[in-house]
N, C-alpha and C positions, 0 to 999 in steps of 0.2 A: 290494508295494512302502510301509508305510507314511513319510507324512511327517515328518520329524526336526521335531520341537517345537520353539519359541522357547526360547530360554534365556535366563532372567532375569536381571538384573543385580544385586547384593546392596544389601540395603531396610538402610538403618539404622535404629536404634530412635532412639523419639522420647525428647528430652527439655524439659525444663522450661528456659526459655531464662532468662538470668539477669535482675534488674530495671535499671532504671536509676540510674547513680550520678551524675547530677547534675542541678541543679532551674534552670531560669531564667523568672524571674518582670522584663514589664514594666509600666511603666504612663507616662502622657501627662505631661510638661508644662506646663499650662496655666497664663495669666497670665501670662507672662513679658514683662517690657518692652524697649521698643525695644535698650537698654541691654544688657539678657540676651543679644536677640538676636549683638549685632555683639561680646560677648566669645565670648561660646560660635564663633560662627562665626573669628575671630580666632585662640581657641585652636585648634580646630580645624586651620584651615591650617597654622599654625607646625609644629606636633607632625606633621601628614601630611608635610612637606615631610624632617622628620628622618626619618620614618618609612621614607619613598621612599629616602632617603640610604643609611642603614643594612640594608635590603632587599637595595640594588644590591649594598655592602659584604659581605652574608655568603652570595651570590649569586659573586662574584668571591672567594670563599675555598674554597667548594666544599667537596671533602672535608680542606683542610687545616683547617680551623677549628679550633680546643683552645682553651684556656681563657683562656689570654696573648690571645687577637685576642677573646675576648670582654670580656675586662675595656678593655682598649685602645679599643673601641666606644664601652662605657660608659661609658667617661671621658669621650671628648667631644661622648656628648651630654649628659651634666650640666651639663657649662659652661653649655648653650644653651638647658638646659629645668631638669631636678633628679635628685638621683638617684634616685626612684620615677621618674619619670615614660623617663625610661632604661633604669632594669632593667623596666618593660613595654612598650617599644618594642624594646627588646634580644629579650624572649622572643617578643612579635608576628613578629619577623620567623625568628626557631628554627620557632617554628609552621607558617611559610607558607615556608618550604626546603621542614622532612618534608614535610606534606603535598602538594607538588608533587613530593616523591620517589616517594613513594604513587601518585599517578596516574602518577611517570611510567613506573613499573612494571607499573601498571594495563596504559598504552596498550601497553609492549613484548609480552601476554598477549596481546592482541588481534589485535596483528599476527601474534604467532605464530602464534595457531589460523586467520586469513585465511591468511597460508603457508603451513600444512597443509593447509586443503580447497580452496586453488587446487592443489595438486600431488596433490593424493589424486583429486581433476575431472581437471588435463590428462590422467591417466595410464589414465583410463581408457578403453574404444570409444568413438566416436561414437554418440548414441542409444540407452548402457546406462542401462539406471534404474536408480533410486537406491534402498538401503529405509531404512524409519524414521532406521535407526543412521548408515546413512553416504552420500552423495550420488551418484549417479549420474553420467556424462559426458554433454560438452554437445553439444547439439540438431544444429550446424554447423561447417563448416570454418573461418567466418568470426568464429563466436563463439569458437571455441576458441583462435585467431590472438585476437581481441582479449584473452582472459584470460592470455594467455600474459605478453601487456606487462604487463597488472594486477600479474599475477607479480611481471615483474623491477622495477616501483616499490615494489610492498610489501616485497621483501626488499632496496632501498634506504632504506627507510625505514626499517627493523627496522635496517639497521647502522650507520647513524644514529643510532638510541635505544640501540642496545646501548654506541655510543659513548661518547655524550653521560652515560650513566649512569656508568659506569665512568671517566669523566674528574669529575666530582660535577656534573656542568651540567646547572640545573634553567633552566625560563621561567619565569615570576611575573607577571602583570599587575597593578598594584594600581590597586585598580577595575572588575576586572572582565573578562575579555576578550570578554563578550558584549557589553557594551557599548563598549569599545575600536573594535569592529567595526560597530555600528551609527553610528559618527563615517562612514561612508564608507558610509550606506546609512539616511538619513536617513528618506527617503520612505517606506520602507519598517517604517522604527518608526516613524514618523508622529511627528517630534519635528521641530522646528526647531534652528539650530545655538546658539541660546541656551537652548532647553530642556537640550540636551542637553550642556552645559557647566557647568550647572547638576549637574546628576548629576552629569558625571562629579566637580567639582571635591568635591560632601558625599560620593558614595564615598571617596573617596581622604583624607580628615580621619581624622587619629586622637584619637579621645576616649575612652581605656579604661585602666581603672587593676584591674590586680589585688590583691585583699587580702589581707589579715597578722593573723592571729593575733595579740591581747595589745595591738594597736595600739584608740585609741579607736574604737568602733563597728568595728569589724573592715578601715578602709581611710582609710588619713594623705591620702591622693591627694583620690580622690573620694569626699566624708561623707556620710553619710544621716543623721540624726538620727532619734530614733526617733516626735518630734515631726514627721518629713519635709522638714526644715528640710535643702536640698540645698547643697553648699559646693565650688568647685575650688581646687586649690592648683593656681596659676599661673606656669608658665614662668617663668622669671627675665628676657625681654625682656620680658616681659609685667606683671611685680608691679607698675609704671605704675596700671593698672585696678582692682585692687586696692578692696574694699571694707571690707575685716574684718582684724584683724590677722593676725602670720604669714604676709603675702603672699597670703590667701585674699579668693576671691569668694562672696558668699552668694547665691544666684536668688529669685525674686521665687515662683517655684511653689514648692508644698509638692509632696511622690512622697506616696501612699498603695497601697500592693499589695493591692490586692482579690482576688487571688489569694495564698493560703498566708503571708498579710502578717503573722499571728501568731506562724508558722515564723521568718519573716526580721527579725520586731522579735523574738525570743528568741535570734538570732544576735548582733546586733547588741547587746543589752544585755548582754549576755556577752563582749562583745569577742573576736565569732568572724570568719574572713576573709569576707568577701565584695568579690566581682567586681564593679564598675558599667560598664557602656557608657553613651556616650548620643551620641545620631544625629538624625540630622532628615532625613523624609522629604520628598522637595522633591514633590512632586505633590502631599501635602496640606497642606504648609507648616506640619508639626509636629515639635516636638522631640518624644524619650521617652526614656526611664529605663529601661535593662536591668538588672536584676541577680540574680547569677549565684550559686553554691556547689556544693558537691561532699556529696553522702551517704555516710554509707557503704553498700555493698556491702550490698543487700536478700538478705538468703537465703532461696531458693527452697524451698518448702515438698515434700515428698518425690514422686515418680511419682505411686504408690500413693493419697497423699491426694489430687492435683490431679482422679484419675479416682472418687474416690470419690460425689462426685453427678454423677455424670454426667457430660456433657461436650458444649460446642458448637463443632459442625462448620462449619468457615470455610471456601469457597474467593474466593481473592480472584481478578478478574479487569478485565478495563481503566475498567469503567464501572459496578461496585456488586460486591459483599459478597454471596455466597448462603451460607445462614446452615441448618443444622436443629437440634435441638436431639433430644441423642440419653440414653437411661437408663446406668443404668451399664452394664447388660448390651449394650449398643450399640445398642435399639430405637429407632429412631426415634420423636418424639412429637412430636404436633400437625402443624401444618401445615411447608414449606417459607417462610422468610424471606429480603428482599434487599432491600438497601440502597444506593441508588444514590450517587452524585459523578458533576461532570465537569471532567473535568481540562484544560479548557478555559481559555486566559486568561494572566494575570501570575501570578507566582511566587506569590503572596499569594496569590489564589484559590484556585489550588491544595491549596495548607495549610490552606486554608478549609474546603471543601470535604472533605477526607480525614478533618480532625480532625470536622467536623458527623459523616460519618459513622460515624466509629470510637463518637461517644460514642452515635451510635442504638443501634449493634452491643453497645456495652458494657452500658447501658443496658438492653435486651433481654435480655443473657446473666443481666443479676441479677434481670429477672422470674421464669428459669427456675430457678433456682435455685442452677445448675450454680457451680462455684467455679472451674470452669479454661476454656480457648479452644483448640481443635485449631489450629493454622495450620501452612499447606506451609509448611517453608523453600527459597522459591522466589532460584535464582538465575541471571538470563539473561546474564550473560556472553560466557557465549561463543554462544548462540544469536541475538544484534542483529548478527553479522557479515554483510557485505552479503555476503559468497565462498558463505554455506550460505542463506541464500534470498535468494539474488538476485535472482528475475522475481518472488518473493510479497512486492512493499514493502508490503503494507496490512496479512500477517501480522506482519512486524517490523516496522511501523509498532505494531501491536496488541501484541507484547510489549514492545516497549520505551514505552508508553502501562501499563503496570501498576503502580503503584508502589510496589514493593522494597523497594527501601530505607524513602523514605518511612515506611513502613507498619513497618515493623521499629520502629524509631524511635518515633515515635510510639505505636504499640501499648502495647510493652512500659511505656512511660512513665505513658502512661494508665489500662492497667489495674490499673498497682500502687494508682491513688489509689481504685481500689472493691475494691482486694481479693482481683482475680482472677489464675489465674496463665496463663503463654500454655504451652502444648504442642509442639511444633513436631515436622513430622516430616516422613518425605522424602517427596516428592514424585511418586515412582516410580507411574506406572501409576493413580493416583487417579481421572480421568477418565475411560479407558480399563472397568477392569475397575468402580466407581459406575455408569456407563451400561448394562454387561452386568447386574450383578445386580442394581440397588436399581432403574431408574425403571420398570422394569415392574411390581414388584408392590408398590409405591406411587403409580402412576396409578392412578386411579379416573374416575368420573363428577364429580367436585367437585371435584378433584386434581391439577394437569397439572405431573406431571416434566420438569422440561429438566436439557439433562448437567449444568449448573453444580451444581445439587439434586442430581442422584445425588452429583455429585464432593463433596460438604459431608457428603454420609452415612457416603463411604467415607473424607474424611479424619480424623470424628470417632471411628471406629470403629478408626482408625488411630493414633489418637492415646488410647484405651480399651485397646489392645494386643488386640485381636481381628482379624482377618482380615476382613478389604473382604468375600472369598470365603468358600463350607463346602467342606468336603473337598480342602484343601489339600494334598499331599505334606509330608511333613517334611524334604526334600531342601531344599525352596524357604526363600526368608526368613519366610514367614507358616508359621510353624509353627504355630500350636496350632489347634486344630481345635478348636471350639466344637460343644457337641448344641443340639439343640433338644428343645422335651418338648411334646408333644402338648393338643389343648385334649378337653376331654371329650366323645367321640362317643357318637351316641345308641345304636348296639350293634355290633358288631364287624367288621362290611365296611368296606370302605374307603369308605363312599361323605362320611366326613367331612372327607375329602381331604388336603392334605399337610399336615405339621407347623409351625405357623406361629409360636410364641415362643418364645422365645431366654430358653435356657436358663443359668445361672451356672456358672461353672467347676468346680464339681464333679461334675456331670454328665458323664459320658464315651462314646464309642459310642455315643449314639441315632439318629446318620443312619445307621448299620448296615444290612444286611440282618437279618430274622428270620431266628431260626436256623429249620428247618424241626422239624417235630413229631415227626420220630422218624429215624434216619439210612438205614432202608429206605427212608422216603419220599422222601430226600433221595435217594439211591441211584440209585432208580426213573425219578427223570425226567432222569439223563441216560444213562439205555440206554432206549435206540429202541427201541421193539417190546418190551421186556420184561416177562413178564407179573407183572403183582401181585399180593400175596398180602393177603388179608382182615388186615385192623388194627383194631383195637378203636377202636371208635366213638369218634367226637371229646368227646362228650358225658361218656364215662364216664373220660378223661385230667384232669388239671390239670396245669400249668404250675408250678412250683418256681417259685425265687427265678429275674430270670433272670441273674444274674450269678453262680449255681451250674453251669446250663445242664444239670440232672439231671429226666429225668420219674418219675410215676410214677403208676403205673394203681392207681383207686378199686374199692374192692370192690364184687360187682354184690349189688345189693337185691335184700335177699329179698323175695319175691311170694309164697311159700307164704302 
């Protein structure tokens, strides 16, 4: 009895990822005077207290929020600051509440996934082996009992989270929950109480203002002129600190955005909206100014256009990008390339490592001459749960270390600057099929193919619309089986070996078995022991066009 074949899950079609919808640039505020530093601290602290109180009120409103309550909150804040500061604070509170709601939904989905996994494993017999699709039972009665208690805890947490979501209750920490937790672990965070207090207060300050089109230089609250002069509209209680007209304070430092400076200057000269944020880096004792604005959605190029010049297949891993250049027919070109990064250390360092690796990847892709990069559309939300890979802590850490979210945001925005498109593909079976079908053919005395290198070839082929492997059944998701053309042989025998060159989409059926010389010869191979009849010599026969399948007998030579 033959073993049943494994049923493959449906594979989603590749698509071109949409481009970025916003821009943010940053510049350091240098040569600030002590008076400038004092004013910025006072304004940030005052507005930060107002923002904390407003966020508390917004969270207390929950689902009862309406335009009337919003107007009442804004009116109360206007008396202590200004109408524009009040609008910026209330909008920030709404955005923070909405973000907490999305995080709450993700937390509930994670709890639901953990509960389902625990219930499945608890229902299995002890020692039952798992499969790639579902885990098996637990190893002992003791482990089964501990996981049953774990299930009760998760079910209680899930019930509480669902009840809070229905009631509109969210939990927000201005300044960051991680920094708040460091207060109770100063030794582990390598901070003193004074250092922690400085970071905590700086993170809770509020010095941000949204832009407004039609106003002078696109922002009335924090204004930056084309010459780089930075001025701030002071709140009403601090208006006595103004050094310019209309209650404004002009900083001694000037801003000059090196990146996208021309685009920023064109916007403010046309009085188009630009949002600004001023923040302090406590560790470096430096003030920074960040400018951001929205841009029209970049129209993605058609998928056929992105595939026209080939593809750069990229396999994302925990510590490097494995890339391979493929031509438009899916043939690997050149050697595999790797771009390493180290995601240890602080968040700023991790972000810098990712940006540096992406920059090298984009420059390499431009040198290859491709117009698009094939990338897996990864999402490890269900793979990070402790219940699914409980005993494989290192594997869970490996999955958590892959920068999927940051990579998508960074790569799409940076690739748009280089004129490259991002083709997202389904990650199903890319590593397995790539290692199975491409590791051995591409390995030579001078080239060592790893599993990640082979996966990059598989990703690139799927982004190009080619099947990863040949001879795929039409019933499966990889529908199009592309043929291969044969290299010029030295004679008619099979010493030339298997065909290796990739054919275009117009070549069909070249992987099939060649038809026999005659139907009688074909029948003779099926009949065991059948007596063969004499057939004309092969030298006296010629094959007509292979597409017609007909044969013609050449006339005998006249030797008289």
